[in-house]
C-alpha positions as CSV (number, residue, x, y, z in Angstrom):
1,M,0.0,0.0,-0.1
2,D,1.2,3.5,-0.8
3,K,2.3,5.5,2.2
4,R,2.0,9.2,3.1
5,S,3.7,11.1,5.9
6,F,2.7,13.2,9.0
7,P,5.5,15.9,8.8
8,K,4.9,17.0,12.5
9,L,4.9,13.3,13.7
10,G,8.4,12.9,13.1
11,G,7.8,12.4,9.5
12,R,6.2,9.1,10.3
13,S,4.5,7.4,7.2
14,V,1.3,5.5,7.3
15,G,-0.6,3.4,4.7
16,V,-3.0,5.9,2.8
17,I,-6.0,3.6,3.8
18,G,-6.4,3.4,7.7
19,L,-9.1,1.8,9.7
20,G,-11.6,3.7,11.9
21,T,-12.8,1.8,14.8
22,W,-15.9,3.5,16.2
23,Q,-17.9,0.7,14.9
24,L,-15.8,-1.8,17.0
25,G,-16.8,0.0,20.1
26,A,-20.5,1.2,20.1
27,D,-23.3,3.0,18.0
28,W,-23.2,0.8,14.9
29,G,-25.0,-2.3,16.3
30,E,-23.1,-5.2,18.1
31,V,-19.6,-6.5,17.1
32,D,-18.2,-9.0,19.3
33,E,-14.5,-8.9,20.4
34,D,-13.5,-11.9,18.2
35,D,-15.1,-10.3,15.2
36,A,-13.5,-7.0,16.0
37,L,-9.9,-8.4,16.4
38,A,-10.3,-10.2,13.1
39,T,-11.3,-7.0,11.4
40,I,-8.2,-5.3,12.7
41,D,-6.1,-8.3,11.7
42,A,-7.5,-8.3,8.1
43,A,-6.9,-4.6,7.7
44,V,-3.4,-4.8,9.0
45,T,-2.7,-7.9,6.8
46,S,-4.0,-5.9,3.8
47,G,-1.5,-3.0,4.4
48,V,-3.2,-0.8,7.0
49,T,-0.8,0.8,9.5
50,F,-3.1,3.4,11.0
51,L,-5.8,2.9,13.4
52,D,-8.3,5.7,14.6
53,T,-10.2,5.3,17.9
54,A,-11.5,7.5,20.8
55,D,-11.8,7.0,24.6
56,V,-15.6,7.1,24.3
57,Y,-16.0,4.5,21.5
58,G,-17.9,1.9,23.7
59,D,-16.5,3.8,26.9
60,G,-13.0,2.6,26.1
61,R,-13.9,-0.8,24.5
62,S,-12.4,0.1,21.1
63,E,-9.2,1.2,22.7
64,Q,-9.1,-2.0,24.8
65,V,-9.6,-4.2,21.8
66,I,-6.8,-2.4,20.0
67,G,-4.6,-2.7,23.0
68,R,-5.2,-6.5,23.1
69,Y,-4.2,-6.5,19.3
70,L,-1.1,-4.7,19.9
71,R,-0.2,-7.0,23.0
72,E,-0.7,-9.9,20.7
73,H,1.2,-8.7,17.8
74,P,4.7,-7.3,19.1
75,G,6.6,-5.4,16.5
76,H,3.2,-4.6,14.7
77,G,4.5,-1.2,13.3
78,L,1.1,0.5,13.7
79,T,0.3,4.0,14.4
80,V,-2.7,4.5,16.8
81,A,-4.5,7.8,17.0
82,T,-7.1,8.2,19.7
83,K,-9.3,11.2,20.9
84,M,-10.2,12.8,24.1
85,G,-12.6,15.5,25.4
86,R,-16.1,13.9,25.3
87,R,-16.1,12.2,28.8
88,L,-17.4,15.4,30.2
89,P,-20.0,17.8,29.1
90,Q,-18.9,19.9,26.0
91,E,-18.0,22.9,27.8
92,P,-14.9,25.0,27.1
93,G,-14.0,25.1,30.8
94,N,-13.5,21.4,30.9
95,Y,-10.5,21.4,28.4
96,T,-7.7,21.8,31.2
97,L,-4.4,20.2,31.6
98,D,-5.6,18.1,34.5
99,N,-8.4,16.6,32.6
100,F,-6.1,16.1,29.6
101,R,-3.8,14.0,31.9
102,A,-6.6,12.0,33.3
103,W,-8.0,11.4,29.8
104,T,-4.8,10.4,28.3
105,D,-3.7,8.3,31.3
106,R,-7.0,6.3,30.8
107,S,-6.2,5.8,27.0
108,R,-2.5,4.8,27.8
109,A,-3.8,2.0,30.0
110,N,-6.5,0.9,27.7
111,L,-4.0,0.7,24.8
112,G,-1.2,-0.6,26.9
113,V,1.2,2.0,25.8
114,D,3.5,4.5,27.8
115,T,3.1,7.1,25.0
116,L,0.2,7.8,22.8
117,D,1.1,8.2,19.1
118,L,-1.3,11.0,18.4
119,V,-4.1,12.5,20.6
120,Q,-6.8,14.5,19.0
121,L,-9.5,16.9,20.6
122,H,-12.7,15.1,19.8
123,C,-15.0,17.9,18.0
124,P,-14.8,20.3,21.0
125,P,-16.8,23.4,21.2
126,T,-15.6,26.0,18.7
127,E,-14.2,28.3,21.2
128,V,-11.7,25.7,22.2
129,F,-9.9,26.0,19.0
130,S,-8.7,29.6,19.7
131,T,-7.9,29.2,23.4
132,Q,-4.1,29.5,23.7
133,A,-4.2,27.7,27.2
134,V,-5.6,24.6,25.4
135,Y,-2.5,24.4,23.0
136,D,-0.2,25.1,26.0
137,A,-1.8,22.0,28.0
138,L,-1.4,19.9,24.9
139,D,2.3,20.9,24.5
140,T,2.8,20.1,28.2
141,L,1.4,16.5,27.5
142,V,4.1,16.3,24.7
143,E,6.8,17.5,27.0
144,E,5.6,15.1,29.6
145,K,5.9,12.2,27.0
146,R,2.2,11.2,27.6
147,I,1.8,11.8,23.9
148,A,4.0,11.9,21.0
149,A,1.8,14.6,19.2
150,Y,-1.6,16.2,19.0
151,G,-4.2,17.2,16.6
152,V,-7.9,17.9,16.3
153,S,-11.0,16.4,14.9
154,V,-13.3,19.1,13.7
155,E,-16.9,19.7,12.5
156,T,-16.4,22.7,10.4
157,C,-13.7,24.1,8.0
158,A,-13.4,27.2,10.0
159,E,-12.4,25.2,13.1
160,A,-9.9,23.4,10.9
161,L,-8.2,26.5,9.6
162,E,-8.0,27.8,13.3
163,A,-6.1,24.7,14.3
164,I,-3.9,24.5,11.3
165,S,-2.8,28.2,12.3
166,R,-1.3,26.9,15.6
167,P,2.3,25.6,15.2
168,G,1.8,22.4,17.4
169,T,-1.0,21.0,15.5
170,A,0.2,17.9,13.9
171,S,-3.2,16.7,12.3
172,V,-6.5,17.6,11.5
173,Q,-9.4,15.2,11.4
174,I,-12.3,16.3,9.0
175,I,-15.3,14.9,7.2
176,L,-14.3,14.5,3.6
177,N,-16.1,12.6,0.9
178,A,-18.1,13.0,-2.2
179,F,-20.9,14.6,-0.1
180,R,-18.4,17.1,1.5
181,L,-16.3,18.9,-1.0
182,K,-16.0,22.1,1.0
183,P,-12.6,21.0,2.6
184,L,-11.1,20.9,-0.9
185,E,-11.3,24.8,-1.0
186,Q,-9.2,26.1,1.7
187,V,-8.6,23.4,4.4
188,L,-6.5,21.1,2.4
189,P,-4.4,23.7,0.8
190,A,-3.7,25.2,4.3
191,A,-2.7,22.0,5.7
192,L,-0.4,21.1,3.1
193,A,1.3,24.4,3.3
194,A,1.7,24.1,7.1
195,G,2.8,20.5,7.1
196,V,-0.3,19.3,9.0
197,G,-1.7,15.8,8.3
198,I,-5.2,15.3,7.0
199,I,-7.1,12.5,8.3
200,A,-10.2,12.1,6.2
201,R,-13.1,10.6,8.3
202,V,-16.6,9.6,7.5
203,P,-15.4,8.6,3.9
204,L,-18.4,6.6,3.1
205,A,-21.0,8.9,4.6
206,S,-22.0,6.5,7.3
207,G,-22.1,3.6,4.7
208,L,-24.3,5.5,2.2
209,L,-21.4,5.7,-0.3
210,S,-20.9,2.0,0.1
211,G,-23.9,1.5,-2.3
212,R,-25.2,-1.3,-0.1
213,Y,-28.2,0.5,1.1
214,D,-31.6,1.3,-0.3
215,A,-35.0,2.8,0.6
216,S,-36.0,-0.4,2.4
217,T,-32.9,-0.6,4.6
218,T,-33.4,-0.3,8.3
219,F,-30.9,0.0,11.1
220,P,-30.8,-1.4,14.6
221,A,-32.1,1.0,17.3
222,N,-28.6,1.2,18.9
223,D,-27.2,2.4,15.5
224,H,-26.6,6.1,15.2
225,R,-28.0,6.0,11.7
226,T,-31.4,5.3,13.5
227,F,-31.1,7.6,16.7
228,N,-29.0,10.5,15.3
229,R,-30.7,11.1,11.9
230,H,-31.8,14.7,13.0
231,G,-28.7,15.3,15.6
232,E,-30.6,14.0,18.6
233,S,-27.3,12.8,20.2
234,F,-24.6,14.6,18.5
235,D,-23.9,16.7,15.5
236,V,-26.0,15.4,12.6
237,G,-23.1,16.0,10.2
238,E,-21.6,12.7,11.7
239,T,-24.5,10.7,10.4
240,F,-24.7,10.3,6.6
241,S,-22.6,13.5,6.5
242,G,-25.5,15.6,7.4
243,V,-27.4,14.6,4.0
244,D,-30.9,13.4,4.5
245,Y,-31.1,9.6,3.7
246,E,-33.4,9.9,0.5
247,T,-31.2,12.6,-1.1
248,G,-28.1,10.5,-0.4
249,L,-29.6,7.5,-2.2
250,E,-30.4,9.6,-5.1
251,A,-26.9,11.0,-5.2
252,V,-25.4,7.4,-5.0
253,S,-27.5,6.4,-7.8
254,R,-26.1,8.9,-9.9
255,L,-22.5,8.4,-8.9
256,S,-22.9,4.5,-9.5
257,G,-22.8,5.3,-13.3
258,L,-19.3,6.8,-13.1
259,I,-17.9,3.5,-11.5
260,P,-15.6,1.8,-14.0
261,G,-15.2,-2.0,-14.4
262,S,-15.3,-4.2,-11.1
263,I,-14.7,-1.4,-8.7
264,T,-17.1,-1.3,-5.8
265,T,-19.0,1.8,-5.0
266,A,-17.0,2.0,-1.6
267,Q,-13.6,1.7,-3.4
268,F,-14.6,4.4,-5.8
269,A,-15.4,6.8,-2.9
270,L,-12.3,6.0,-1.1
271,R,-10.3,6.4,-4.4
272,W,-11.9,9.9,-4.9
273,I,-10.5,11.0,-1.5
274,L,-7.0,9.7,-2.1
275,D,-6.8,11.7,-5.4
276,A,-6.3,14.7,-3.1
277,P,-2.5,14.8,-2.4
278,A,-3.1,16.7,0.9
279,V,-4.9,13.8,2.4
280,T,-2.5,11.8,4.6
281,V,-4.9,8.9,5.5
282,V,-8.6,8.0,5.1
283,I,-10.2,6.0,7.8
284,P,-13.2,4.0,6.7
285,G,-14.7,1.8,9.2
286,A,-15.3,-2.0,8.8
287,R,-17.4,-4.3,10.8
288,N,-15.9,-7.4,9.4
289,A,-12.8,-8.7,7.7
290,A,-14.2,-8.7,4.1
291,Q,-15.1,-5.0,4.4
292,A,-11.7,-4.2,5.8
293,Q,-10.1,-6.0,2.9
294,G,-12.2,-4.4,0.4
295,N,-11.6,-0.9,1.7
296,A,-7.7,-1.4,1.8
297,A,-7.8,-2.6,-2.0
298,A,-8.9,0.9,-2.9
299,A,-5.4,2.1,-2.3
300,L,-4.3,-0.1,-5.3
301,L,-6.6,1.6,-7.8
302,P,-5.3,4.1,-10.3
303,P,-6.4,7.9,-9.8
304,L,-9.8,8.8,-11.2
305,S,-9.9,10.8,-14.4
306,E,-10.5,14.6,-14.4
307,E,-13.8,14.0,-16.1
308,T,-14.9,11.7,-13.3
309,H,-13.9,14.4,-10.6
310,A,-15.9,16.8,-12.6
311,A,-18.8,14.6,-12.7
312,V,-18.8,14.0,-8.9
313,A,-18.6,17.7,-8.4
314,E,-21.6,18.2,-10.6
315,V,-23.8,15.7,-8.6
316,Y,-22.5,17.5,-5.5
317,D,-23.3,21.0,-6.6
318,E,-26.9,19.8,-7.8
319,L,-28.0,17.6,-4.9
320,I,-25.7,18.0,-1.8
321,R,-24.3,21.5,-1.9
322,P,-27.5,23.3,-0.8
323,L,-27.9,21.0,2.1
324,V,-24.3,21.0,3.8
325,H,-21.9,23.4,2.1
326,A,-22.8,26.5,4.2
327,R,-23.3,24.6,7.3
328,W,-19.9,22.8,7.9
């Protein structure tokens, strides 16, 4: 698998397709531990070297599963990025050095490591991104060797640009997919110029861009695609990228006509993201080994044509832009 680097993480290189592990912890239906471990192993065997998790995914379950995998595979060569900041109410006053120490200590224990590779603020309130004391506290964590580097996970492009302007920011994790083109305008060029890694999340728009769903599809009650369709539990942009389900299906139907040969819809969607050179790694989730292997195979595909990219942009402009562009 091709690799790209995080300049501010000691130039560490990772496979361009990573693995998002939210679904191995909670909010996507049930995945037992053996299946979770098999999913991670299939991804790693396929060339994945970057795993993304968070301390609140299953209240630490995702981190713990990854920690078990790391213990059982010494010399794994993996980079594990976790997130912090959602264990308390989303209030700016909670983003303190004492809390950061407590949260990272818990993640270090869950993962079984002395120093966390990369810790990201987990979509905090907008005010946090412009608070110098927050970055000072994160710098302290690096000095104390609790973490090797820090980044942010954002909801909006404006938040991303604020974080990129801070010299210690190593990475920005942002929603980027064929339903979210706005980051291409300013965020990706700014990140490339500043040497900040871009982690592209929600690349398949909560599965819509996998092409596996239709109007008759139902999701379990404990799946965020059921309980967060209108932002009842967290930002609605995290579910189907903020696009209503019916419009998303129409867009996927139109995009399917652009897919060449035997490429799956999911692989097409991932390849579209990888064609942006500023993207360091894209982190699709997977619930089983076959999905993980299929996602990783997208890295082996040739770049899409300029005509195809223009056609994707046309679908976005006609169907998606009015719903999401101004909001995030």
